[in-house]
N, C-alpha and C positions, 0 to 999 in steps of 0.2 A: 504493499499499500504506500501511497505517496504521503508526504508529511501532512499536507492539509487534510487528507482523508483520515489519517490517524487522529489528528486533533479533533476533527469533527465527530468521529466515533467516540472519542473519549468524552467530549463535552455532552454528547447526547446520552451518555451512560450505557452505550452498547458494549457487548462483549468484545474483548481484544485477545488475540493469541499472545502467549508469552513473548514472542519475538516482537510483536507490535507494542506490547506494554513496555518493553525495554526501550524501544525507539521513542515512545511517548515520554518516558522518563528523561531520556537524553534531550529531547526537544525542550522540555520544561526546564531542565538545568541550564541549557544554553540561553533560553529566554530570560531566566533569573539573572544570569551573569551579565547579559546585555542590559537589562533594566538597571541593575546596580551600577554598572559602568556609566550609565547616562544620568544618574541622579547627581544633582549638584553637590559638591563637596561641602563639608561643614567645618566650621571653626569653633572650637570651644572657647568661649569668652567667660572670663570671671568678672563679676560686677565688683567694683571697688567704690570707695567713697566719692561723692560728687566733687567736682572742681569748685573753686572759689565763687563761681557765679551760679552754682546750683545745678549745673549740667551733669547728666549721668556719664560715668566713666567706665570703660571696660578694658580689660587686659587680656591679651592673647600672647602666646609664645612666639618668639622670633622665627622659629622654624616654619611657621605658617606663611612667612614672607620670603625668607631666603635662608640658605644653609650657613651663611656667614653672618655673625651677629652685627658687626659694624655696617655691612651692606644693608642688612635688614632695617637698621635704624635710619639710615639715609633714605631708603626707599619709603619707609613709613612716614618720615618727616614731610614728604611731598603730599600726603593726604591727611596731615594733622596728627600723625602718631608721634609719641615721644618715649624716650627711654624711661622705663618704670623703675624708680629708685626705691626698692623696698625688699626686705629680706624674705617676705612671705611668697614672692613669686620671682624666682631667678630667671633671667633672660626674658623678661616680660616687656612688652610694648603697650602703652596705654593710649586709648583713643577716647575722645569725648564724642558721644553719638546718641542720637534719639532713634536712629534707624539701623539696626544690626544687619538686616538684609542688604541694605545699600553698602554698608561698611564692608561686609563679607565680599560682595561683588568687587569693590574697589581693591581689596587685598588680593583677590585672585587675579585681577588685571595686572597689578604690580608684580605678582609672582611670575606671571606668564610673559611679562615684558622683558626684553633683553637689554 
């Protein structure tokens, strides 16, 4: 059976032979891998105290931007990030932001820029 026929039979709840079941499992695994690879990457931000103006601040690790700490700080400075001077979070870069989705997008654009 072809791939689409196997999927159709599976979704309709029809009986499949062991060979077809194995093929269906392979198809599902490939689809799961493809879906995971297309999901947007996530950055783990840690909420820290507000800045002096009351704006929320978030810290992420420098490896989310670049593999070199100094380069990551320079890149982060272009979008408002600063070195986080605190013992609680080593290698952190702090951002003031109300929109984490937008900040995440900007960080990925920095990371992918050469």
